[in-house]
C-alpha positions as CSV (number, residue, x, y, z in Angstrom):
1,M,0.3,0.3,-0.4
2,S,1.2,3.8,-0.4
3,K,1.3,5.6,2.2
4,E,-1.9,7.5,0.4
5,D,-3.8,5.0,0.0
6,L,-3.2,4.5,4.0
7,K,-4.2,7.4,5.1
8,N,-7.3,7.1,2.8
9,F,-8.7,3.7,4.6
10,V,-7.5,4.1,7.6
11,D,-9.6,8.2,7.2
12,N,-12.2,5.6,5.8
13,L,-12.5,3.5,8.1
14,D,-11.8,6.6,11.3
15,K,-15.8,7.9,9.7
16,G,-17.6,5.0,9.4
17,D,-17.2,4.7,5.9
18,N,-16.6,1.0,5.2
19,T,-17.6,0.7,1.4
20,E,-15.1,3.7,0.5
21,A,-12.6,1.7,2.9
22,Q,-13.6,-1.4,1.0
23,K,-12.9,0.9,-2.5
24,N,-9.6,2.3,-1.2
25,F,-8.3,-1.4,0.3
26,N,-9.7,-3.1,-2.7
27,D,-7.4,-0.9,-5.0
28,A,-4.2,-1.0,-3.0
29,M,-4.5,-4.9,-3.3
30,A,-5.0,-4.5,-7.2
31,N,-1.5,-1.8,-7.5
32,K,0.2,-4.4,-5.0
33,V,-0.7,-7.1,-7.2
34,S,-0.1,-5.7,-10.6
35,A,3.4,-4.6,-9.2
36,T,4.5,-7.9,-8.2
37,L,3.3,-9.0,-12.0
38,D,5.2,-6.8,-13.6
39,D,7.8,-7.9,-11.7
40,A,7.9,-11.3,-12.7
41,K,6.7,-10.9,-16.1
42,T,10.4,-8.7,-16.2
43,D,11.9,-11.8,-14.4
44,V,10.2,-14.0,-17.2
45,A,11.6,-11.9,-19.5
46,K,15.1,-11.6,-18.5
47,S,15.1,-15.2,-18.8
48,M,14.2,-15.1,-21.6
49,F,17.4,-13.8,-23.0
50,T,19.8,-14.7,-21.2
51,G,19.0,-18.4,-21.5
52,Q,18.2,-19.7,-17.7
53,Q,15.6,-22.4,-17.3
54,G,13.3,-21.8,-14.3
55,V,14.3,-18.3,-12.6
56,Q,11.7,-18.5,-8.9
57,V,10.4,-15.6,-8.1
58,P,10.6,-14.8,-4.0
59,E,7.6,-15.6,-1.6
60,V,6.7,-12.0,-1.2
61,D,4.9,-10.9,2.2
62,V,1.5,-9.0,1.2
63,F,2.0,-6.5,3.5
64,S,5.3,-5.6,3.6
65,G,6.4,-6.3,0.3
66,E,9.5,-8.0,1.9
67,N,11.0,-11.3,1.0
68,I,10.1,-13.8,2.8
69,E,12.6,-15.4,3.8
70,T,12.5,-20.1,3.7
71,P,13.5,-21.4,7.2
72,A,16.7,-23.8,6.8
73,E,16.3,-27.4,6.2
74,E,16.4,-29.6,9.6
75,T,18.5,-32.4,9.7
76,P,17.4,-35.4,11.1
77,A,19.2,-36.9,14.7
78,E,21.5,-39.2,14.4
79,E,19.1,-42.6,14.4
80,V,20.4,-45.1,16.7
81,P,20.5,-49.1,15.4
82,A,17.7,-51.3,16.3
83,D,19.9,-53.8,18.1
84,E,21.9,-51.0,20.4
85,Q,18.4,-49.5,21.8
86,D,17.6,-53.2,22.5
87,A,21.2,-52.9,25.0
88,Q,20.5,-49.4,26.2
């Protein structure tokens, strides 16, 4: 959301004008989706001319617009063979 969209959204909520606030929110989300799609189109266009296959676009938080970091994979605990478990 741009600052102006956010201000209009909050102002309309404060006034109790939920219909107009919903329009402000929908407009802000449409702008955000459009910007994200434009970025993805740019990435696809770059991959077409560089020969890279399967360029991955990072997952983005819808509220902040920041990339969501993927958690590191956990390594499984060392397994103890069944015959050693029986001895313990």
